[in-house]
Every structure is written in C-alpha cells, then in structure tokens.
N, C-alpha and C positions, 0 to 999 in steps of 0.2 A: 496503401497499406490498410489492412483490415484489422480485425481483432488479433491477428497473428503478426509477429515481428518478422524480421529478416530471416530468422532461423525457423520460422513457421510455428513458433511456440504460442499456444493459446494463452491469453492473459490470465485466465482463471487457473491455469496450471503453474503459474510462476510463484515462487516464494516471495515473501515481502522484500527480502534483500535483492533478489534478482530484478523484480519489478522496479524497485527504487533506483537501482543502478541504470536500468534502461531509461527510466524517466529522466535521470540526471544527464544522460547522454543526449537525449532529445532536447532538453532545455539548453544545453551547451550549443548544439547545432543551430537552434532557433535564435539564440542570442548573438551568434556570429553574424547572422543576417545575410549570408551568402547562399541560401537555399532557395531554389525556384519556388514560386508561389504555390503551385499545385503540390509540390513535395512538402512545403511548409504546412499546408492545410492537412495533409495526411499525417505528418508528424504531430501536429497539434491534436488531432483527433485521437491518435494512439496515446499521446501523453495524457489527455483527459481521461481515457479509459484506464491507464496505468495508475493515475492519481486516485481514481475511485476504487480501484482494486486495493491499493495500499491502505486507504482509509478503512475499507471493509476488514482487511486483515488486522489492522490495529484495533478496531472495535471488537472483533472476535477474540483477540488476545486479551483485551481489557476485561471482557466478560468471564474469562477463565481464571483471571487472577483472584487469588483468595487472600483474605487478610486474617491474621491471627487475632483471636478475641480472648481476652481474659475475663471470664465470667465472675460474678459476685463471690461465689464460693471458692475461687482460686482455680477453677477448672479451665483448662485451655482447650479451645476448639477453633475450627475454621468456619468461615461462611463466605459467600460470594461478596466480593468487594463492591462498594458503592462509591462512585466517584462524583456524585452530585452533591 
C-alpha cells in the first residue's frame, strides 16, 4: 500500500472524516492481530500517513476558527483565535 488506499484515493484528497474512518479501520485490523507481517507494515505506514493528514486538517481548521471579541467601547469584532 502506498499513499493511496484500496480505492486508489490519495490521502491528501481525503476529508478529515474519511481519513479518520479509514484510520479506525486500519487500527481495528492491526489490533485483531491476524494480518500477515508484510500487510501489517503496509497498513501501519498508511495509518501513520492518515494520522498526520488528520492532524494537519485539524490544525488548519483551528487556524480558521475565529473568536468574538468585545472591545472596551462595546464594539463587537472577530479576530483569529489563539489556543495557546
């Protein structure tokens, strides 16, 4: 297995939800322990790439979130959220 899954989908083209769903399936397969060693390695590599993709999607979404700010004069505005 490369950066594409069984359906030939590039990881970068997957939505967060689809990537997470595929990652959960891989984890389930690996936890069962009945997958051949070579297949396990390929699944693990794909899973690691899916995990990284999901983390990137979450970080990108986090950067887009805006928080509402009430300024001193009562003016309401928005600004990029800071989560630190």
